[in-house]
C-alpha positions, 0 to 999 in steps of 0.5 A: 594697273591704269595706263599698263600696256597690255602685253599680247603673244602672237605665234607665227606659223610658215607651214610646210610639208617637210618642215613647218617653221614658228616663232613666237613674239611678245608685245609690250606696248609697243615694242616686240620681243622675240621668245621662242623660234623653231623648226618642226622637222617633218622630213623622216615622216613619208606618210603626209597624214602622219606629218599632219598629225606631227604639225598639228600636236606640235603646235597644239603644245607650242600653244600651252607653252608660250598661251599665245593670244593669236595666230598669224599664218603664211597663206600657201602660193600658187606654185606650178605643183598642183599637188605640192599646193594641195598638201601645203593647203593641208598643213596650213589647215591642220596648223590652223586647225590646232590655233582653233582647237585652243579657241585663238583667232587666225590672220593669215598674210600672203608671202609678199605681204609679210615680206613687204612689211618686214624688209619693204620689198615684197619680193626679199629673199628668205635671207634679207628677212632673217637679217632684218628680224635679227636687226629688228628683235636683236638677236644673233645667228645661231644656225638659223632656219630660214623656215623659222624666221618665216615662221618669226616673220608671220608674227611680226608682220602681223603685229606692225599690221594691227599697231602700226602707227602710219595707218593714222596717217593712211592717204587716198591717193597722190594728192591727199598725200600732198595735201597732208604733208605740203612741207614734203613736196616741193 
Protein backbone atom coordinates (compact mmCIF):
# COMPACT_ATOMS: atom_id res chain seq x y z
CA UNK A 1 0.00 0.00 0.00
CA UNK A 2 1.37 3.33 -0.99
CA UNK A 3 1.43 5.93 1.76
CA UNK A 4 1.45 3.42 4.63
CA UNK A 5 4.38 4.23 6.91
CA UNK A 6 7.01 1.54 7.18
CA UNK A 7 7.30 0.01 10.61
CA UNK A 8 10.71 -0.12 12.13
CA UNK A 9 11.93 -1.83 15.30
CA UNK A 10 14.94 -0.54 17.25
CA UNK A 11 16.81 -2.46 19.93
CA UNK A 12 18.68 -0.31 22.44
CA UNK A 13 21.43 -1.70 24.64
CA UNK A 14 23.11 -0.32 27.76
CA UNK A 15 26.08 -2.68 28.07
CA UNK A 16 27.39 -3.62 31.48
CA UNK A 17 29.43 -6.36 33.09
CA UNK A 18 27.05 -6.86 36.03
CA UNK A 19 23.80 -5.77 34.38
CA UNK A 20 23.13 -5.17 30.70
CA UNK A 21 19.93 -3.28 29.98
CA UNK A 22 17.85 -3.46 26.82
CA UNK A 23 14.80 -1.82 25.36
CA UNK A 24 12.83 -2.48 22.19
CA UNK A 25 10.66 0.14 20.52
CA UNK A 26 8.47 -0.04 17.43
CA UNK A 27 8.11 2.96 15.16
CA UNK A 28 4.92 3.34 13.16
CA UNK A 29 5.14 6.49 11.10
CA UNK A 30 6.63 8.96 13.54
CA UNK A 31 5.28 7.40 16.75
CA UNK A 32 7.57 5.39 19.02
CA UNK A 33 5.92 2.64 21.06
CA UNK A 34 7.38 0.49 23.85
CA UNK A 35 7.58 -3.18 22.92
CA UNK A 36 9.81 -4.63 25.65
CA UNK A 37 12.54 -3.79 28.10
CA UNK A 38 14.54 -5.69 30.64
CA UNK A 39 17.92 -6.62 31.96
CA UNK A 40 20.45 -9.37 31.58
CA UNK A 41 21.58 -10.01 35.16
CA UNK A 42 25.21 -11.09 35.18
CA UNK A 43 25.92 -10.49 38.87
CA UNK A 44 25.79 -14.17 39.85
CA UNK A 45 28.51 -15.20 37.41
CA UNK A 46 32.05 -14.63 38.62
CA UNK A 47 33.74 -15.57 35.36
CA UNK A 48 34.04 -12.56 33.06
CA UNK A 49 34.13 -14.73 29.92
CA UNK A 50 30.94 -16.56 30.90
CA UNK A 51 29.29 -13.16 31.39
CA UNK A 52 30.24 -12.27 27.82
CA UNK A 53 28.76 -15.55 26.56
CA UNK A 54 25.52 -14.83 28.46
CA UNK A 55 25.35 -11.32 26.92
CA UNK A 56 25.87 -12.75 23.42
CA UNK A 57 23.34 -15.55 23.89
CA UNK A 58 20.61 -13.38 25.44
CA UNK A 59 20.96 -10.52 22.93
CA UNK A 60 20.81 -13.04 20.10
CA UNK A 61 17.58 -14.42 21.64
CA UNK A 62 16.12 -10.90 21.91
CA UNK A 63 17.00 -10.22 18.26
CA UNK A 64 15.43 -13.51 17.18
CA UNK A 65 12.28 -12.76 19.21
CA UNK A 66 11.64 -9.13 18.22
CA UNK A 67 13.41 -8.92 14.82
CA UNK A 68 14.79 -5.39 15.27
CA UNK A 69 15.94 -3.51 12.19
CA UNK A 70 18.72 -1.59 13.99
CA UNK A 71 20.79 -1.67 17.15
CA UNK A 72 21.47 1.48 19.15
CA UNK A 73 24.12 1.01 21.79
CA UNK A 74 25.57 3.23 24.47
CA UNK A 75 29.29 3.86 24.02
CA UNK A 76 31.54 3.14 26.98
CA UNK A 77 32.68 6.26 28.76
CA UNK A 78 36.13 6.74 30.19
CA UNK A 79 36.18 6.43 33.95
CA UNK A 80 39.01 6.38 36.42
CA UNK A 81 39.35 2.60 36.46
CA UNK A 82 41.00 1.30 33.29
CA UNK A 83 40.13 -2.34 34.08
CA UNK A 84 36.43 -1.45 34.35
CA UNK A 85 36.65 0.38 31.05
CA UNK A 86 38.19 -2.66 29.36
CA UNK A 87 35.50 -4.97 30.74
CA UNK A 88 32.75 -2.56 29.70
CA UNK A 89 34.26 -2.39 26.20
CA UNK A 90 34.22 -6.16 26.00
CA UNK A 91 30.55 -6.23 27.03
CA UNK A 92 29.74 -3.64 24.38
CA UNK A 93 31.77 -5.54 21.76
CA UNK A 94 29.92 -8.74 22.61
CA UNK A 95 26.54 -7.04 22.17
CA UNK A 96 27.72 -5.62 18.85
CA UNK A 97 28.95 -9.08 17.75
CA UNK A 98 25.49 -10.52 18.54
CA UNK A 99 23.86 -7.88 16.33
CA UNK A 100 26.43 -8.41 13.57
CA UNK A 101 25.76 -12.16 13.68
CA UNK A 102 22.21 -11.24 12.60
CA UNK A 103 23.40 -8.64 10.03
CA UNK A 104 21.95 -5.68 11.92
CA UNK A 105 23.24 -2.15 11.41
CA UNK A 106 24.76 -0.68 14.58
CA UNK A 107 24.61 2.90 15.84
CA UNK A 108 26.64 4.04 18.84
CA UNK A 109 25.78 7.01 21.04
CA UNK A 110 27.67 8.66 23.88
CA UNK A 111 25.89 8.58 27.25
CA UNK A 112 25.60 12.39 27.28
CA UNK A 113 24.06 12.37 23.79
CA UNK A 114 21.44 9.83 24.89
CA UNK A 115 20.55 11.79 28.04
CA UNK A 116 20.42 15.05 26.07
CA UNK A 117 18.06 13.60 23.46
CA UNK A 118 15.66 12.23 26.10
CA UNK A 119 15.72 14.94 28.80
CA UNK A 120 17.36 17.95 27.17
CA UNK A 121 20.21 17.71 29.71
CA UNK A 122 23.43 15.83 29.06
CA UNK A 123 24.05 15.46 32.80
CA UNK A 124 20.58 14.10 33.66
CA UNK A 125 20.35 11.34 36.26
CA UNK A 126 19.21 7.81 35.43
CA UNK A 127 16.03 8.56 37.37
CA UNK A 128 15.31 11.67 35.27
CA UNK A 129 15.82 9.66 32.08
CA UNK A 130 13.46 6.93 33.36
CA UNK A 131 10.78 9.49 34.31
CA UNK A 132 10.95 11.14 30.90
CA UNK A 133 10.73 7.78 29.13
CA UNK A 134 7.62 6.91 31.15
CA UNK A 135 6.06 10.16 29.99
CA UNK A 136 7.08 9.85 26.33
CA UNK A 137 6.29 6.16 25.88
CA UNK A 138 3.32 6.19 28.27
CA UNK A 139 4.14 3.36 30.62
CA UNK A 140 3.92 3.13 34.39
CA UNK A 141 6.71 2.30 36.76
CA UNK A 142 6.64 -1.40 37.49
CA UNK A 143 9.80 -1.82 39.54
CA UNK A 144 11.92 -0.81 36.58
CA UNK A 145 15.62 -1.42 36.64
CA UNK A 146 17.41 1.74 35.55
CA UNK A 147 19.70 -0.30 33.30
CA UNK A 148 16.58 -1.33 31.33
CA UNK A 149 15.47 2.28 30.90
CA UNK A 150 19.01 3.19 29.85
CA UNK A 151 18.79 0.59 27.08
CA UNK A 152 15.37 1.95 26.14
CA UNK A 153 16.82 5.48 26.10
CA UNK A 154 19.48 4.38 23.59
CA UNK A 155 16.74 3.08 21.27
CA UNK A 156 14.66 6.26 21.58
CA UNK A 157 17.75 8.44 21.09
CA UNK A 158 18.44 6.62 17.82
CA UNK A 159 14.86 7.19 16.70
CA UNK A 160 15.20 10.91 17.47
CA UNK A 161 18.52 11.13 15.64
CA UNK A 162 17.18 9.46 12.51
CA UNK A 163 13.65 10.94 12.47
CA UNK A 164 14.21 14.38 13.91
CA UNK A 165 12.13 16.97 12.06
CA UNK A 166 14.30 19.65 13.68
CA UNK A 167 17.05 18.69 11.23
CA UNK A 168 15.06 20.48 8.55
CA UNK A 169 15.69 23.69 10.48
CA UNK A 170 19.36 23.18 11.26
CA UNK A 171 21.29 26.35 11.91
CA UNK A 172 24.91 27.10 11.15
CA UNK A 173 25.15 29.74 13.84
CA UNK A 174 23.38 32.56 15.64
CA UNK A 175 23.18 34.77 12.54
CA UNK A 176 21.63 31.91 10.57
CA UNK A 177 19.08 31.32 13.37
CA UNK A 178 18.08 35.02 13.37
CA UNK A 179 17.76 35.01 9.58
CA UNK A 180 15.49 31.93 9.60
CA UNK A 181 13.46 33.09 12.63
CA UNK A 182 12.92 36.87 12.27
CA UNK A 183 9.75 36.83 14.37
CA UNK A 184 11.43 35.10 17.33
CA UNK A 185 14.26 37.59 17.84
CA UNK A 186 13.70 41.12 19.12
